[in-house]
C-alpha positions as CSV (number, residue, x, y, z in Angstrom):
1,M,-89.5,77.3,163.0
2,T,-91.1,75.9,166.2
3,A,-89.5,76.8,169.7
4,T,-88.4,73.9,171.5
5,I,-89.6,73.1,175.2
6,D,-87.6,71.0,177.6
7,I,-88.9,69.7,181.1
8,D,-87.4,72.7,182.8
9,L,-89.3,75.1,180.8
10,A,-92.6,72.9,181.1
11,K,-92.1,72.9,185.0
12,K,-92.0,76.6,184.9
13,V,-95.0,76.8,182.9
14,L,-96.8,74.4,185.0
15,A,-95.8,76.5,188.1
16,A,-97.2,79.6,186.6
17,Q,-100.7,78.0,186.6
18,P,-102.5,78.8,189.9
19,F,-104.9,75.9,189.4
20,A,-102.1,73.4,189.0
21,E,-100.7,74.5,192.2
22,L,-104.0,74.3,193.9
23,V,-104.5,70.7,193.0
24,G,-100.8,69.9,193.5
25,T,-99.8,68.9,189.8
26,E,-96.3,67.7,189.1
27,I,-94.7,66.7,185.9
28,A,-93.2,63.3,186.4
29,E,-92.1,62.7,182.6
30,F,-91.7,65.0,179.5
31,G,-90.5,64.7,176.0
32,D,-90.6,62.9,172.6
33,G,-94.3,63.5,172.2
34,T,-95.4,62.2,175.9
35,V,-95.9,63.8,179.0
36,T,-96.9,62.2,182.5
37,L,-98.6,64.5,185.2
38,V,-99.1,63.3,188.7
39,I,-101.8,64.7,191.1
40,P,-101.8,63.8,194.7
41,I,-105.5,62.6,195.8
42,R,-106.8,64.6,198.6
43,P,-110.1,64.9,200.3
44,E,-110.6,68.4,198.9
45,L,-110.6,67.0,195.4
46,A,-113.5,64.5,196.0
47,Q,-117.2,64.5,194.9
48,Q,-120.0,63.5,197.3
49,F,-119.2,59.8,197.4
50,G,-115.6,60.2,198.1
51,F,-114.1,59.5,194.5
52,V,-112.1,62.0,192.6
53,H,-114.3,64.7,191.1
54,G,-114.8,64.4,187.3
55,G,-113.6,67.9,187.0
56,V,-110.3,67.0,188.3
57,L,-110.1,64.2,185.8
58,S,-111.0,66.5,183.0
59,Y,-108.5,69.0,184.2
60,A,-105.8,66.4,184.2
61,A,-106.7,65.4,180.8
62,D,-106.8,68.9,179.4
63,N,-103.3,69.9,181.0
64,A,-101.6,66.5,179.8
65,L,-103.0,66.9,176.3
66,T,-101.6,70.4,176.1
67,F,-98.2,69.6,177.6
68,A,-97.5,66.6,175.3
69,A,-98.5,68.6,172.3
70,G,-96.0,71.2,173.4
71,T,-93.3,68.5,172.8
72,A,-94.2,68.5,169.2
73,L,-95.4,72.3,168.8
74,G,-93.6,74.4,171.3
75,P,-94.7,76.0,174.3
76,N,-97.2,78.4,172.7
77,V,-100.1,75.8,172.5
78,L,-103.8,75.9,173.4
79,T,-106.4,73.1,173.8
80,G,-108.8,73.2,170.8
81,G,-111.0,70.8,172.4
82,F,-111.1,67.2,173.8
83,T,-113.5,64.4,174.8
84,I,-113.2,62.3,177.9
85,T,-114.8,59.0,178.9
86,Y,-114.9,58.1,182.5
87,L,-114.5,54.3,183.0
88,R,-114.2,53.8,186.8
89,P,-114.4,55.8,189.9
90,A,-110.9,57.3,190.8
91,A,-109.6,56.7,194.2
92,G,-106.3,55.9,195.9
93,Q,-103.1,58.0,196.6
94,R,-102.6,59.8,193.1
95,L,-103.7,60.3,189.8
96,R,-101.3,59.7,186.8
97,A,-102.2,61.2,183.4
98,I,-100.2,59.9,180.7
99,A,-100.5,61.8,177.1
100,T,-99.0,61.0,173.9
101,V,-99.1,62.9,170.6
102,T,-100.9,60.6,168.1
103,G,-100.3,62.9,165.1
104,A,-99.1,66.4,164.5
105,T,-98.8,69.0,161.8
106,R,-96.8,72.3,162.0
107,R,-99.6,74.0,163.9
108,Q,-102.0,71.2,165.3
109,A,-101.5,68.0,167.3
110,V,-103.9,65.1,168.0
111,V,-103.3,63.7,171.7
112,R,-104.7,60.7,173.6
113,C,-104.5,60.6,177.3
114,E,-105.0,57.8,179.9
115,I,-105.5,58.5,183.4
116,Y,-104.9,56.0,186.2
117,A,-105.7,56.0,189.8
118,E,-102.8,54.5,191.9
119,D,-102.3,53.0,195.4
120,A,-99.1,51.7,196.9
121,D,-100.3,48.2,197.3
122,S,-102.4,47.6,194.0
123,E,-102.2,47.7,190.3
124,P,-103.0,51.2,188.6
125,V,-106.7,51.4,187.7
126,L,-107.7,53.0,184.4
127,C,-110.2,55.5,185.2
128,A,-110.7,57.8,182.2
129,V,-109.4,58.2,178.6
130,A,-109.4,61.4,176.5
131,Q,-108.5,62.5,173.1
132,G,-108.1,66.2,172.0
133,T,-106.5,68.6,169.7
134,T,-104.2,71.3,170.5
135,R,-103.2,74.2,168.4
136,S,-99.9,76.5,168.2
137,V,-100.6,80.0,168.4
138,E,-98.3,82.8,167.3
139,R,-99.7,85.8,169.7
140,D,-98.6,86.4,172.9
141,L,-100.6,84.3,175.6
142,T,-99.9,86.3,178.7
143,A,-103.1,87.1,180.8
144,D,-102.8,90.8,179.8
145,N,-103.0,90.1,176.1
146,A,-105.2,86.8,175.9
């Protein structure tokens, strides 16, 4: 039987990720096959033209895909792979990554993610889309045993 994960456990998992803390990731919504992650846009996350670095967008997709899959597969999941397409440069106040499980078996989920750049005084801009697979694992995933 798959262990369940709720928003409180999801927030603890996120807080245990040093990189998530570095970029300031927060879970805004969680459950029923969907997760929304929010990342404040800061100058330290920019590339040479002042837009959010593609690596940050990829990180947002990867983490959102995995957390969404966790709603279907439980907390012990890893990304199997994903593709991302950058549509527009990301700039503004925050990134919002919304991931939704499109299909799942007992051990694997396929997830789609849309990443928006948001500003207080304008409509959100779709900057990237991603799709990936995640897989539940039965072994201990602590750093000492990975």
